[in-house]
C-alpha positions in Angstrom: 57.8 9.2 7.6 54.9 10.3 9.6 52.6 8.4 11.8 49.8 8.5 9.2 52.1 7.1 6.5 53.3 4.3 8.8 49.6 3.5 9.5 48.9 3.4 5.8 51.8 1.0 5.3 50.6 -1.4 8.0 47.0 -1.3 6.7 48.1 -2.0 3.3 50.5 -4.9 4.5 47.7 -6.3 6.7 45.3 -6.3 3.8 47.9 -8.1 1.6 48.6 -10.7 4.3 44.9 -11.1 4.9 44.3 -11.8 1.2 47.2 -14.1 0.9 46.2 -16.1 4.0 42.5 -16.2 2.5 43.8 -17.6 -0.8 46.0 -20.2 1.1 43.0 -21.2 3.4 40.9 -21.8 0.2 43.6 -23.8 -1.5 44.1 -26.0 1.6 40.4 -26.4 2.0 40.1 -27.7 -1.6 43.2 -29.8 -1.2 41.7 -31.4 1.9 38.4 -32.0 0.3 40.0 -33.7 -2.7 42.2 -35.9 -0.6 39.2 -36.8 1.6 37.2 -37.8 -1.5 40.0 -39.9 -2.8 40.5 -41.6 0.6 36.7 -42.3 0.8 36.8 -43.8 -2.8 39.6 -46.1 -1.7 37.8 -47.2 1.4 34.6 -47.9 -0.6 36.7 -49.9 -3.0 38.2 -52.0 -0.2 34.8 -52.6 1.3 33.4 -53.7 -2.0 36.4 -55.9 -2.9 37.2 -57.3 0.6 34.4 -57.0 3.1 31.5 -57.8 0.9 32.9 -61.3 -0.2 33.6 -62.0 3.4 30.1 -61.1 4.4 28.7 -63.4 1.7 31.0 -66.2 3.0 29.7 -65.7 6.5 26.0 -65.7 5.3 26.5 -69.0 3.4 28.3 -70.4 6.5 25.4 -69.4 8.7 22.9 -71.0 6.3 25.0 -74.1 6.3 25.1 -74.2 10.1 21.3 -73.6 10.3 20.7 -76.5 8.0 23.1 -78.7 10.0 21.3 -77.8 13.2 17.9 -78.7 11.8 19.2 -81.9 10.5 20.8 -82.9 13.8 17.6 -81.7 15.6 15.3 -83.8 13.3 17.4 -87.0 13.1 19.3 -87.2 16.4 17.7 -85.1 19.1 14.1 -85.6 18.4 14.2 -89.4 18.4 16.2 -89.4 21.6 13.9 -87.0 23.3 10.9 -89.1 22.1 12.6 -92.3 23.3 13.4 -90.8 26.7 9.9 -89.4 27.1 8.4 -92.9 26.3 10.8 -94.6 28.8 10.1 -92.0 31.5 6.3 -92.4 30.8 6.5 -96.2 31.1 8.7 -95.9 34.3 6.0 -93.7 35.8 3.3 -96.1 34.6 5.1 -98.9 36.4 5.4 -96.8 39.6 1.7 -96.0 39.5 0.8 -99.7 39.0 3.2 -100.8 41.8 1.4 -98.4 44.2 -2.0 -99.7 43.1 -0.9 -103.2 43.8 0.4 -102.3 47.2 -2.6 -100.4 48.2 -5.0 -103.2 47.2 -2.9 -105.8 49.3 -2.8 -103.7 52.4 -6.5 -102.7 52.2 
């Protein structure tokens, strides 16, 4: 065989190998695309079936906690703060009156 014939054989073999490689790449690309789509579908299903009810439960719990905090604030903390404020005001009133009494006696 001459050099030109070897060259032609290698060119033909290279073009056949390139075509086979191109077909395989297209096949694997489609296969990966389909597998990715199936995986995303499963993930969406898991999120819809597992995470969404959990998020709803967390939302309900947070609303319950908010209601409890409002109740405790209205019926436990607010009266204590008002009472303590009144006692502190009365204490300061007594201190002021005692100062006035001392300043009149000494003056």
